[in-house]
VOTORDO-694641 format. One record per residue: residue number from 1; chain; x, y, z of N, C-alpha, C, CB in turn. Coordinates in pm, whole numbers, plus 50000, padded with zeros to 5 digits. Glycine has a CB too. Example, Ala and Ser with C-alpha at 12.3 -4.5 7.8 and 13.67 -1.06 7.14 Angstrom:
residues 2
R 1 A 51319 49431 50780 51230 49550 50780 51320 49670 50780 51131 49553 50905 .
R 2 A 51285 49775 50708 51367 49894 50714 51290 50003 50787 51408 49940 50572 .
//
This chain:
residues 289
R 1 A 16874 33119 55189 16729 33136 55181 16690 33280 55214 16658 33038 55276 .
R 2 A 16737 33330 55332 16704 33467 55372 16764 33568 55275 16753 33495 55514 .
R 3 A 16888 33541 55230 16952 33632 55135 16875 33639 55006 17096 33589 55108 .
R 4 A 16829 33525 54958 16749 33523 54835 16620 33602 54853 16716 33378 54794 .
R 5 A 16555 33586 54969 16433 33660 54996 16461 33810 54998 16372 33615 55130 .
R 6 A 16573 33848 55059 16612 33989 55064 16633 34046 54925 16738 34007 55148 .
R 7 A 16706 33974 54842 16734 34020 54705 16607 34030 54622 16833 33927 54637 .
R 8 A 16522 33931 54634 16397 33931 54556 16307 34045 54599 16324 33798 54571 .
R 9 A 16294 34065 54731 16206 34172 54779 16260 34309 54741 16190 34162 54931 .
R 10 A 16393 34325 54738 16451 34452 54696 16421 34479 54549 16603 34452 54720 .
R 11 A 16436 34378 54466 16406 34394 54323 16258 34424 54301 16446 34267 54246 .
R 12 A 16172 34356 54376 16029 34382 54364 15993 34521 54414 15950 34276 54440 .
R 13 A 16068 34571 54514 16047 34708 54561 16077 34808 54448 16137 34737 54683 .
R 14 A 16187 34785 54379 16222 34872 54266 16114 34866 54158 16358 34831 54207 .
R 15 A 16069 34745 54127 15966 34730 54024 15837 34799 54067 15939 34581 53997 .
R 16 A 15803 34790 54196 15680 34852 54245 15683 35003 54232 15657 34813 54389 .
R 17 A 15797 35065 54264 15807 35211 54252 15798 35254 54106 15938 35262 54314 .
R 18 A 15867 35183 54018 15863 35217 53876 15720 35204 53823 15958 35126 53795 .
R 19 A 15651 35097 53863 15514 35076 53820 15422 35188 53871 15463 34939 53869 .
R 20 A 15440 35226 53996 15357 35332 54052 15379 35464 53980 15386 35348 54201 .
R 21 A 15505 35500 53957 15534 35625 53887 15481 35622 53743 15685 35652 53886 .
R 22 A 15492 35507 53678 15442 35493 53541 15291 35516 53536 15476 35355 53485 .
R 23 A 15218 35451 53626 15072 35466 53625 15030 35603 53675 15007 35357 53710 .
R 24 A 15111 35667 53758 15082 35805 53798 15090 35898 53679 15180 35852 53907 .
R 25 A 15191 35878 53594 15204 35960 53472 15086 35935 53379 15338 35929 53399 .
R 26 A 15048 35808 53363 14935 35774 53276 14807 35838 53329 14918 35621 53266 .
R 27 A 14787 35831 53462 14667 35890 53522 14664 36042 53500 14660 35859 53673 .
R 28 A 14781 36105 53512 14788 36249 53491 14751 36284 53346 14929 36302 53523 .
R 29 A 14802 36208 53251 14770 36234 53109 14621 36215 53084 14852 36140 53017 .
R 30 A 14565 36108 53141 14422 36084 53124 14339 36198 53183 14383 35951 53191 .
R 31 A 14381 36246 53300 14307 36354 53365 14313 36482 53283 14363 36379 53505 .
R 32 A 14430 36514 53230 14444 36635 53149 14360 36625 53022 14592 36658 53113 .
R 33 A 14357 36508 52961 14276 36490 52841 14128 36507 52873 14302 36352 52779 .
R 34 A 14086 36455 52989 13946 36467 53027 13908 36613 53049 13919 36386 53153 .
R 35 A 13998 36690 53111 13972 36832 53133 13962 36907 53000 14082 36894 53221 .
R 36 A 14057 36880 52909 14055 36948 52779 13931 36912 52700 14180 36912 52699 .
R 37 A 13889 36784 52709 13770 36740 52636 13644 36804 52691 13759 36588 52643 .
R 38 A 13643 36838 52819 13524 36895 52880 13518 37046 52880 13513 36848 53019 .
R 39 A 13621 37111 52832 13625 37257 52839 13516 37322 52753 13762 37307 52794 .
R 40 A 13474 37255 52649 13371 37312 52563 13230 37283 52614 13386 37259 52423 .
R 41 A 13221 37207 52723 13089 37164 52771 13052 37223 52907 13084 37013 52780 .
R 42 A 13151 37272 52980 13124 37322 53114 13183 37461 53131 13180 37228 53221 .
R 43 A 13138 37532 53232 13195 37662 53263 13334 37644 53320 13105 37740 53362 .
R 44 A 13417 37744 53310 13554 37733 53357 13560 37706 53507 13629 37859 53325 .
R 45 A 13462 37751 53583 13463 37731 53727 13425 37589 53768 13370 37829 53793 .
R 46 A 13381 37509 53673 13340 37373 53702 13447 37275 53656 13206 37340 53636 .
R 47 A 13441 37156 53709 13531 37050 53666 13450 36945 53591 13605 36987 53787 .
R 48 A 13495 36905 53474 13422 36802 53400 13430 36669 53471 13475 36790 53258 .
R 49 A 13329 36585 53453 13335 36452 53515 13453 36375 53460 13205 36375 53492 .
R 50 A 13521 36303 53547 13642 36232 53505 13646 36097 53575 13769 36314 53538 .
R 51 A 13606 35994 53499 13609 35857 53551 13714 35773 53480 13472 35792 53538 .
R 52 A 13784 35834 53385 13872 35756 53298 13995 35703 53369 13915 35840 53181 .
R 53 A 14037 35769 53477 14164 35727 53538 14149 35665 53675 14256 35845 53548 .
R 54 A 14026 35623 53711 14008 35561 53843 14089 35433 53856 13861 35533 53868 .
R 55 A 14084 35351 53754 14158 35224 53759 14308 35251 53762 14121 35134 53639 .
R 56 A 14351 35347 53681 14493 35381 53677 14541 35432 53811 14520 35486 53569 .
R 57 A 14463 35520 53873 14499 35569 54006 14501 35458 54110 14402 35677 54049 .
R 58 A 14407 35366 54098 14403 35253 54192 14529 35168 54179 14278 35167 54167 .
R 59 A 14571 35141 54056 14692 35061 54034 14815 35134 54089 14712 35030 53884 .
R 60 A 14821 35265 54066 14935 35344 54117 14939 35339 54269 14925 35490 54068 .
R 61 A 14823 35356 54333 14817 35353 54479 14851 35215 54533 14678 35395 54528 .
R 62 A 14794 35112 54472 14821 34975 54516 14969 34941 54501 14737 34874 54436 .
R 63 A 15032 34994 54396 15174 34968 54374 15260 35028 54486 15218 35025 54240 .
R 64 A 15219 35146 54535 15293 35209 54645 15283 35124 54772 15240 35351 54672 .
R 65 A 15162 35077 54801 15142 34993 54920 15222 34864 54910 14992 34960 54940 .
R 66 A 15218 34802 54793 15293 34677 54772 15443 34703 54783 15259 34616 54634 .
R 67 A 15487 34816 54729 15629 34853 54740 15670 34865 54886 15657 34986 54667 .
R 68 A 15588 34930 54966 15618 34944 55109 15629 34807 55176 15510 35028 55179 .
R 69 A 15543 34715 55138 15548 34579 55194 15681 34512 55159 15430 34493 55141 .
R 70 A 15724 34527 55034 15848 34463 54991 15972 34529 55053 15859 34466 54839 .
R 71 A 15969 34662 55067 16082 34728 55133 16090 34684 55279 16070 34882 55124 .
R 72 A 15974 34674 55344 15970 34626 55483 16024 34483 55491 15826 34631 55538 .
R 73 A 15988 34401 55396 16036 34263 55393 16187 34259 55372 15966 34184 55282 .
R 74 A 16239 34350 55291 16384 34359 55270 16455 34391 55401 16418 34467 55165 .
R 75 A 16402 34488 55476 16463 34526 55604 16455 34412 55705 16395 34652 55661 .
R 76 A 16339 34347 55712 16322 34237 55806 16415 34121 55772 16176 34189 55807 .
R 77 A 16426 34088 55644 16513 33979 55600 16658 34007 55637 16501 33957 55448 .
R 78 A 16704 34131 55613 16841 34166 55649 16858 34162 55801 16877 34306 55595 .
R 79 A 16758 34207 55875 16766 34205 56021 16777 34064 56076 16647 34274 56080 .
R 80 A 16701 33971 56018 16708 33831 56061 16846 33774 56033 16600 33745 55991 .
R 81 A 16899 33806 55917 17029 33752 55877 17144 33815 55954 17051 33773 55727 .
R 82 A 17137 33946 55980 17248 34016 56044 17236 34020 56196 17257 34157 55992 .
R 83 A 17112 34013 56245 17091 34017 56390 17089 34156 56450 17196 33939 56456 .
R 84 A 17076 34259 56364 17071 34396 56415 16992 34485 56319 17214 34452 56434 .
R 85 A 16963 34606 56365 16890 34704 56284 16979 34750 56167 16846 34825 56370 .
R 86 A 16920 34818 56068 16997 34857 55949 17088 34976 55971 16903 34889 55836 .
R 87 A 17204 34951 56036 17296 35063 56061 17441 35031 56028 17287 35104 56205 .
R 88 A 17471 34913 55976 17611 34875 55960 17671 34904 55823 17626 34730 55989 .
R 89 A 17589 34950 55729 17641 34978 55595 17551 35080 55526 17652 34848 55509 .
R 90 A 17604 35143 55422 17526 35237 55343 17410 35166 55276 17614 35306 55239 .
R 91 A 17430 35042 55236 17322 34964 55175 17204 34955 55270 17371 34823 55138 .
R 92 A 17230 34916 55394 17122 34898 55490 17049 35028 55519 17177 34839 55619 .
R 93 A 17125 35136 55539 17058 35261 55573 16986 35321 55452 17158 35361 55627 .
R 94 A 17036 35297 55331 16966 35346 55212 16827 35283 55201 17048 35316 55085 .
R 95 A 16818 35154 55230 16688 35087 55227 16597 35143 55336 16705 34933 55245 .
R 96 A 16652 35164 55457 16573 35220 55567 16528 35363 55534 16653 35218 55698 .
R 97 A 16616 35441 55475 16584 35578 55434 16468 35576 55334 16708 35649 55372 .
R 98 A 16478 35488 55234 16371 35476 55134 16239 35438 55200 16409 35372 55028 .
R 99 A 16245 35347 55299 16124 35306 55371 16058 35426 55437 16158 35199 55476 .
R 100 A 16139 35511 55504 16085 35628 55569 16022 35725 55471 16193 35698 55647 .
R 101 A 16084 35745 55357 16030 35836 55255 15895 35785 55204 16129 35851 55138 .
R 102 A 15886 35654 55179 15760 35597 55129 15650 35609 55233 15780 35449 55089 .
R 103 A 15682 35577 55359 15582 35584 55466 15527 35726 55480 15643 35538 55600 .
R 104 A 15615 35824 55484 15567 35961 55504 15508 36020 55377 15681 36049 55554 .
R 105 A 15543 35963 55261 15474 36001 55139 15329 35955 55142 15545 35942 55017 .
R 106 A 15308 35832 55187 15172 35780 55202 15094 35863 55304 15174 35631 55244 .
R 107 A 15160 35896 55415 15094 35977 55517 15055 36114 55462 15187 35994 55639 .
R 108 A 15144 36177 55385 15113 36310 55331 14995 36303 55234 15237 36370 55261 .
R 109 A 14987 36194 55158 14874 36179 55065 14743 36167 55143 14894 36056 54973 .
R 110 A 14746 36089 55251 14625 36073 55333 14589 36202 55405 14645 35959 55434 .
R 111 A 14690 36269 55459 14665 36387 55542 14620 36507 55459 14789 36423 55620 .
R 112 A 14679 36526 55342 14653 36648 55265 14574 36623 55137 14783 36714 55231 .
R 113 A 14534 36499 55114 14449 36464 55000 14512 36501 54865 14314 36532 55013 .
R 114 A 14641 36486 54855 14711 36506 54729 14830 36412 54723 14756 36654 54714 .
R 115 A 14854 36358 54604 14965 36263 54587 15092 36330 54539 14926 36154 54489 .
R 116 A 15092 36462 54527 15206 36531 54466 15336 36507 54542 15178 36681 54459 .
R 117 A 15333 36525 54675 15455 36505 54754 15496 36358 54758 15436 36557 54896 .
R 118 A 15396 36270 54760 15427 36128 54758 15504 36092 54632 15299 36045 54767 .
R 119 A 15465 36149 54520 15531 36117 54393 15675 36168 54390 15453 36176 54277 .
R 120 A 15699 36287 54445 15837 36335 54458 15916 36240 54547 15841 36480 54515 .
R 121 A 15853 36200 54658 15918 36107 54750 15951 35975 54684 15831 36082 54871 .
R 122 A 15862 35927 54597 15888 35800 54528 16010 35809 54437 15765 35759 54446 .
R 123 A 16030 35923 54377 16150 35941 54293 16275 35932 54379 16145 36077 54218 .
R 124 A 16272 35999 54495 16386 35993 54587 16406 35850 54637 16365 36088 54707 .
R 125 A 16296 35782 54673 16306 35644 54720 16360 35552 54612 16169 35594 54767 .
R 126 A 16320 35575 54488 16371 35493 54378 16522 35509 54365 16302 35532 54245 .
R 127 A 16571 35633 54373 16715 35657 54364 16789 35590 54480 16745 35809 54364 .
R 128 A 16728 35595 54599 16791 35531 54716 16797 35380 54699 16714 35567 54844 .
R 129 A 16692 35320 54646 16691 35174 54630 16785 35130 54517 16548 35126 54601 .
R 130 A 16796 35212 54413 16895 35182 54308 17035 35188 54368 16883 35282 54189 .
R 131 A 17060 35292 54447 17189 35304 54516 17213 35183 54606 17194 35433 54598 .
R 132 A 17109 35141 54680 17121 35026 54768 17155 34899 54689 16992 35005 54848 .
R 133 A 17092 34885 54575 17118 34767 54492 17264 34766 54444 17023 34764 54370 .
R 134 A 17313 34883 54405 17451 34893 54358 17550 34866 54472 17478 35031 54297 .
R 135 A 17514 34916 54592 17603 34905 54708 17575 34782 54795 17592 35030 54792 .
R 136 A 17502 34686 54741 17465 34569 54821 17588 34505 54885 17391 34466 54733 .
R 137 A 17576 34476 55014 17686 34413 55087 17628 34306 55179 17768 34517 55169 .
R 138 A 17690 34192 55181 17644 34086 55270 17673 34123 55415 17712 33952 55235 .
R 139 A 17592 34072 55508 17617 34101 55650 17756 34055 55693 17511 34032 55738 .
R 140 A 17819 34138 55774 17953 34105 55825 17955 34131 55975 18064 34187 55753 .
R 141 A 18059 34083 56040 18073 34109 56183 18083 34259 56208 18197 34036 56240 .
R 142 A 18015 34304 56312 18016 34447 56342 18152 34490 56395 17906 34481 56443 .
R 143 A 18198 34605 56346 18319 34663 56402 18288 34708 56544 18372 34782 56314 .
R 144 A 18389 34722 56630 18362 34759 56771 18275 34883 56789 18491 34781 56842 .
R 145 A 18293 34982 56702 18217 35107 56715 18067 35087 56695 18268 35209 56616 .
R 146 A 18028 34977 56630 17887 34954 56599 17821 34851 56691 17873 34908 56457 .
R 147 A 17884 34819 56799 17831 34712 56884 17737 34762 56994 17945 34637 56947 .
R 148 A 17703 34892 56993 17600 34944 57082 17466 34937 57008 17633 35093 57127 .
R 149 A 17413 34816 56999 17300 34790 56909 17176 34871 56944 17266 34644 56913 .
R 150 A 17137 34876 57071 17014 34946 57108 17024 35095 57079 16984 34924 57257 .
R 151 A 17137 35156 57116 17156 35299 57094 17159 35332 56945 17285 35347 57160 .
R 152 A 17229 35249 56869 17236 35274 56725 17102 35250 56656 17342 35185 56662 .
R 153 A 17026 35154 56706 16892 35130 56650 16804 35253 56668 16827 35007 56716 .
R 154 A 16809 35313 56787 16733 35436 56813 16785 35550 56726 16740 35474 56962 .
R 155 A 16917 35558 56709 16979 35660 56625 16928 35649 56481 17133 35645 56629 .
R 156 A 16925 35529 56428 16878 35508 56291 16729 35535 56280 16910 35364 56245 .
R 157 A 16651 35493 56380 16506 35519 56377 16478 35669 56372 16438 35456 56501 .
R 158 A 16553 35747 56450 16537 35893 56448 16573 35948 56310 16624 35959 56557 .
R 159 A 16678 35893 56249 16719 35938 56116 16613 35907 56011 16852 35873 56077 .
R 160 A 16552 35789 56021 16450 35749 55924 16330 35843 55931 16404 35603 55949 .
R 161 A 16286 35876 56053 16172 35968 56068 16211 36108 56021 16125 35972 56216 .
R 162 A 16327 36156 56063 16371 36291 56026 16387 36303 55875 16502 36326 56095 .
R 163 A 16463 36214 55816 16490 36224 55673 16365 36196 55590 16600 36127 55634 .
R 164 A 16281 36105 55636 16158 36077 55563 16066 36197 55556 16085 35961 55626 .
R 165 A 16041 36261 55671 15952 36377 55672 16014 36497 55600 15918 36415 55816 .
R 166 A 16144 36517 55617 16208 36632 55554 16218 36615 55402 16348 36653 55613 .
R 167 A 16219 36491 55355 16211 36468 55210 16077 36514 55155 16233 36318 55178 .
R 168 A 15970 36489 55231 15838 36536 55190 15836 36690 55188 15727 36481 55284 .
R 169 A 15901 36751 55288 15912 36897 55290 15988 36949 55169 15980 36943 55417 .
R 170 A 16093 36876 55130 16170 36911 55010 16081 36906 54887 16291 36816 54993 .
R 171 A 16001 36799 54876 15910 36788 54763 15810 36902 54759 15836 36656 54767 .
R 172 A 15756 36937 54875 15661 37049 54882 15727 37180 54842 15602 37060 55023 .
R 173 A 15853 37199 54882 15924 37322 54848 15948 37332 54697 16058 37329 54923 .
R 174 A 15988 37221 54636 16009 37220 54491 15879 37255 54418 16061 37081 54444 .
R 175 A 15771 37189 54458 15643 37214 54392 15592 37354 54419 15540 37112 54438 .
R 176 A 15622 37408 54538 15582 37546 54568 15647 37644 54470 15620 37583 54712 .
R 177 A 15778 37628 54448 15847 37719 54357 15788 37711 54215 15997 37688 54354 .
R 178 A 15752 37589 54174 15690 37573 54041 15552 37637 54039 15680 37424 54004 .
R 179 A 15472 37607 54140 15335 37658 54144 15331 37809 54160 15257 37593 54257 .
R 180 A 15421 37864 54239 15422 38008 54262 15457 38085 54134 15522 38042 54372 .
R 181 A 15525 38016 54045 15565 38081 53918 15464 38056 53806 15701 38031 53875 .
R 182 A 15410 37933 53801 15328 37894 53686 15178 37893 53715 15371 37757 53639 .
R 183 A 15139 37887 53843 14996 37884 53881 14923 37773 53806 14929 38021 53852 .
R 184 A 14975 37655 53818 14923 37540 53743 14798 37484 53810 15030 37432 53731 .
R 185 A 14704 37438 53728 14582 37377 53780 14603 37234 53825 14474 37381 53675 .
R 186 A 14714 37172 53788 14735 37032 53823 14825 37013 53945 14793 36957 53706 .
R 187 A 14866 37124 54007 14943 37117 54131 14857 37169 54247 15075 37199 54120 .
R 188 A 14886 37125 54369 14815 37180 54485 14837 37331 54496 14861 37111 54615 .
R 189 A 14746 37398 54566 14758 37541 54588 14890 37575 54657 14639 37592 54672 .
R 190 A 14948 37689 54622 15078 37728 54676 15074 37741 54829 15123 37860 54615 .
R 191 A 14964 37793 54883 14953 37806 55028 14953 37669 55096 14825 37882 55066 .
R 192 A 14886 37571 55034 14885 37436 55089 15025 37376 55085 14786 37347 55012 .
R 193 A 15096 37395 54976 15232 37343 54964 15323 37406 55070 15287 37369 54823 .
R 194 A 15308 37536 55093 15387 37604 55195 15356 37549 55333 15361 37756 55191 .
R 195 A 15229 37520 55358 15188 37463 55487 15242 37322 55505 15035 37461 55498 .
R 196 A 15236 37241 55401 15289 37104 55408 15439 37107 55437 15261 37028 55277 .
R 197 A 15509 37197 55371 15654 37208 55393 15683 37242 55539 15715 37314 55300 .
R 198 A 15608 37338 55593 15628 37379 55732 15595 37265 55829 15542 37501 55765 .
R 199 A 15484 37197 55807 15445 37086 55894 15549 36974 55891 15308 37031 55853 .
R 200 A 15607 36950 55774 15708 36844 55765 15829 36876 55851 15751 36825 55619 .
R 201 A 15866 37003 55858 15982 37042 55938 15947 37036 56087 16029 37185 55900 .
R 202 A 15824 37073 56124 15787 37066 56265 15788 36923 56316 15649 37128 56287 .
R 203 A 15767 36826 56226 15777 36684 56265 15922 36638 56259 15688 36596 56174 .
R 204 A 15989 36671 56150 16123 36617 56127 16232 36679 56212 16158 36635 55985 .
R 205 A 16219 36808 56245 16327 36876 56317 16352 36818 56456 16296 37023 56329 .
R 206 A 16250 36788 56537 16279 36726 56667 16352 36593 56654 16150 36704 56744 .
R 207 A 16319 36515 56552 16388 36388 56531 16530 36411 56478 16309 36299 56433 .
R 208 A 16548 36517 56402 16683 36552 56358 16769 36589 56478 16679 36669 56257 .
R 209 A 16710 36660 56573 16780 36695 56697 16813 36570 56777 16694 36790 56782 .
R 210 A 16714 36480 56789 16736 36354 56860 16845 36271 56792 16605 36273 56868 .
R 211 A 16847 36273 56661 16948 36201 56583 17088 36245 56623 16926 36223 56433 .
R 212 A 17110 36375 56634 17242 36428 56670 17277 36394 56816 17247 36580 56648 .
R 213 A 17179 36406 56905 17204 36375 57046 17241 36229 57064 17080 36409 57132 .
R 214 A 17165 36139 57002 17195 35995 57013 17330 35963 56949 17084 35911 56947 .
R 215 A 17360 36032 56837 17489 36011 56774 17604 36053 56863 17496 36086 56644 .
R 216 A 17585 36163 56936 17689 36209 57028 17709 36110 57143 17653 36349 57083 .
R 217 A 17598 36058 57195 17608 35959 57303 17681 35834 57256 17468 35921 57355 .
R 218 A 17649 35791 57134 17716 35674 57077 17864 35702 57055 17649 35633 56945 .
R 219 A 17896 35821 57005 18036 35856 56978 18118 35854 57107 18044 35994 56913 .
R 220 A 18058 35898 57216 18131 35897 57343 18163 35755 57388 18049 35970 57451 .
R 221 A 18069 35664 57364 18092 35523 57399 18195 35461 57306 17961 35444 57393 .
R 222 A 18182 35490 57176 18268 35425 57076 18407 35485 57069 18203 35434 56939 .
R 223 A 18417 35619 57082 18545 35686 57057 18595 35767 57177 18532 35775 56938 .
R 224 A 18517 35770 57285 18561 35839 57405 18540 35988 57406 18701 35813 57427 .
R 225 A 18463 36042 57312 18431 36185 57311 18298 36204 57237 18547 36269 57244 .
R 226 A 18224 36306 57280 18091 36329 57224 18095 36390 57084 18012 36419 57316 .
R 227 A 18199 36468 57057 18203 36539 56928 18347 36544 56881 18143 36683 56940 .
R 228 A 18369 36512 56754 18506 36507 56700 18523 36594 56576 18543 36365 56666 .
R 229 A 18419 36666 56536 18421 36742 56411 18455 36652 56293 18520 36857 56420 .
R 230 A 18412 36529 56303 18418 36436 56190 18333 36494 56076 18369 36292 56231 .
R 231 A 18369 36472 55948 18290 36529 55838 18141 36497 55845 18344 36480 55707 .
R 232 A 18106 36374 55884 17965 36339 55892 17897 36413 56007 17948 36188 55909 .
R 233 A 17967 36430 56118 17913 36508 56229 17894 36654 56188 18006 36498 56352 .
R 234 A 17992 36707 56116 17987 36848 56077 17871 36873 55980 18119 36890 56012 .
R 235 A 17854 36786 55880 17744 36805 55786 17609 36785 55854 17758 36707 55668 .
R 236 A 17604 36697 55954 17480 36682 56031 17446 36810 56105 17493 36565 56130 .
R 237 A 17548 36874 56162 17528 37000 56233 17483 37109 56138 17656 37042 56306 .
R 238 A 17546 37115 56019 17506 37214 55919 17360 37193 55880 17597 37206 55795 .
R 239 A 17321 37066 55860 17182 37034 55828 17089 37085 55937 17164 36882 55809 .
R 240 A 17125 37058 56062 17042 37101 56176 17030 37254 56179 17102 37050 56309 .
R 241 A 17140 37323 56154 17139 37469 56157 17051 37527 56047 17281 37523 56145 .
R 242 A 17050 37465 55930 16966 37514 55821 16819 37503 55858 16994 37435 55690 .
R 243 A 16780 37387 55912 16639 37370 55948 16602 37453 56071 16608 37221 55974 .
R 244 A 16696 37469 56163 16671 37559 56276 16653 37702 56226 16788 37551 56378 .
R 245 A 16734 37742 56129 16721 37875 56070 16588 37892 56000 16834 37900 55973 .
R 246 A 16543 37787 55931 16412 37792 55865 16301 37815 55967 16386 37663 55787 .
R 247 A 16301 37736 56076 16196 37750 56177 16201 37888 56242 16210 37641 56283 .
R 248 A 16321 37936 56270 16334 38070 56329 16279 38176 56235 16482 38100 56362 .
R 249 A 16317 38167 56108 16271 38266 56011 16120 38258 55991 16343 38247 55877 .
R 250 A 16069 38137 55996 15925 38118 55975 15843 38168 56095 15895 37969 55950 .
R 251 A 15883 38128 56214 15805 38159 56334 15827 38302 56382 15839 38062 56446 .
R 252 A 15952 38345 56386 15985 38476 56443 15970 38587 56340 16126 38475 56498 .
R 253 A 16016 38563 56219 16018 38670 56119 15908 38656 56014 16151 38672 56050 .
R 254 A 15831 38546 56023 15719 38530 55933 15756 38497 55790 15639 38652 55933 .
R 255 A 15872 38436 55770 15915 38399 55635 15821 38295 55576 16059 38346 55637 .
R 256 A 15775 38321 55456 15700 38224 55377 15744 38239 55232 15545 38243 55393 .
R 257 A 15690 38156 55147 15714 38175 55005 15849 38126 54957 15700 38317 54971 .
R 258 A 15904 38197 54858 16022 38150 54787 16144 38135 54878 16055 38244 54674 .
R 259 A 16167 38232 54966 16286 38227 55051 16282 38105 55143 16299 38356 55133 .
R 260 A 16165 38079 55199 16151 37963 55286 16170 37833 55208 16013 37963 55355 .
R 261 A 16115 37828 55086 16129 37707 55003 16274 37682 54967 16045 37721 54875 .
R 262 A 16347 37787 54936 16488 37771 54901 16568 37720 55021 16547 37905 54852 .
R 263 A 16534 37764 55141 16600 37714 55261 16577 37563 55276 16549 37788 55386 .
R 264 A 16455 37518 55249 16425 37376 55261 16500 37293 55157 16275 37352 55249 .
R 265 A 16514 37347 55038 16590 37277 54934 16737 37268 54975 16576 37349 54798 .
R 266 A 16790 37377 55031 16928 37376 55081 16942 37273 55193 16969 37516 55131 .
R 267 A 16841 37265 55280 16844 37168 55389 16849 37026 55338 16725 37186 55480 .
R 268 A 16770 36998 55235 16772 36862 55179 16906 36835 55111 16657 36842 55080 .
R 269 A 16964 36937 55049 17098 36921 54992 17199 36885 55099 17141 37049 54921 .
R 270 A 17185 36944 55218 17273 36911 55330 17250 36768 55378 17252 37010 55446 .
R 271 A 17124 36723 55375 17094 36583 55410 17165 36490 55312 16941 36557 55409 .
R 272 A 17154 36521 55183 17220 36437 55082 17371 36435 55102 17186 36488 54940 .
R 273 A 17429 36551 55136 17573 36557 55160 17610 36475 55282 17619 36703 55177 .
R 274 A 17527 36480 55385 17552 36399 55504 17545 36251 55471 17450 36433 55615 .
R 275 A 17446 36214 55392 17427 36073 55357 17543 36019 55273 17295 36056 55280 .
R 276 A 17584 36095 55172 17687 36048 55080 17828 36095 55120 17656 36096 54940 .
R 277 A 17838 36162 55235 17966 36220 55273 18078 36120 55287 17952 36292 55400 .
R 278 A 18045 35995 55320 18150 35893 55335 18225 35868 55205 18089 35764 55385 .
R 279 A 18161 35897 55093 18225 35876 54963 18307 35997 54920 18120 35843 54857 .
R 280 A 18293 36108 54995 18363 36231 54960 18475 36261 55058 18265 36349 54956 .
R 281 A 18446 36242 55189 18542 36276 55293 18587 36150 55367 18481 36377 55392 .
R 282 A 18708 36155 55418 18753 36051 55511 18719 36094 55653 18906 36025 55495 .
R 283 A 18702 35997 55740 18668 36032 55877 18636 35908 55959 18550 36127 55880 .
R 284 A 18586 35931 56078 18556 35820 56168 18442 35732 56119 18523 35874 56305 .
R 285 A 18359 35786 56031 18246 35709 55978 18281 35639 55847 18126 35800 55958 .
R 286 A 18408 35629 55814 18449 35574 55685 18408 35429 55666 18598 35584 55670 .
R 287 A 18379 35357 55777 18340 35216 55765 18199 35203 55707 18347 35145 55902 .
R 288 A 18122 35312 55705 17985 35307 55652 17987 35323 55501 17896 35416 55717 .
R 289 A 18041 35224 55433 18048 35225 55287 18005 35090 55235 18190 35261 55236 .
//
């Protein structure tokens, strides 16, 4: 019963993201057509009235909220069945990662009054949920290294917040590079995108730090040492150093613009390498497959 609920909610989560992205594209097309149709009637400094895509935008927004509900239901269903937080397999953490991206995408839309970063986040969340579907694994008995449930739950919670916010920063960095080159009217202002990227790191970096500290504490309990230079530990450290370098360059040296955006893209690449590293390298975290 619980397994069926988990599978259904996961599939509905995928459908919800696809539906939201589809209606976002439709709304964008409608908006562009409305602007082009009004160019002969208004001055360039004005915006023509545009009521054509209100329903489309509403459906896109509602789909995101519904998707979040279904992803949450997927996590809760797995938690009831397994008896622990989502930390025992790549499937479980991929769903939790997607949940964090969706939550902070919604937050960024509310905070900055633009859906641009949310839409980038939805693409990342869709890829994570597809990956989760492919890597679906039934709950199994925890290996000894994973039996520190409270500590690992906090470790995963820190990862969800860190990776979720830093994904939004990645989206802002991508859009900044596009906007800085093309000066598009349908993207947020470049200065706003740069600010969103910076704010995302100021939120995500402390949790990234906490993630490494909790991981070290867990490693000492599980393996008798705080640090082993395991591939996943090493890529986590590289990720931390990239974001630490970004903050240093931003605060101390005043870095903004393209160089800062490229650092954030590199940082997200390091996050992806950390996440998928178990499929590339052997190590102490090899059971997370």
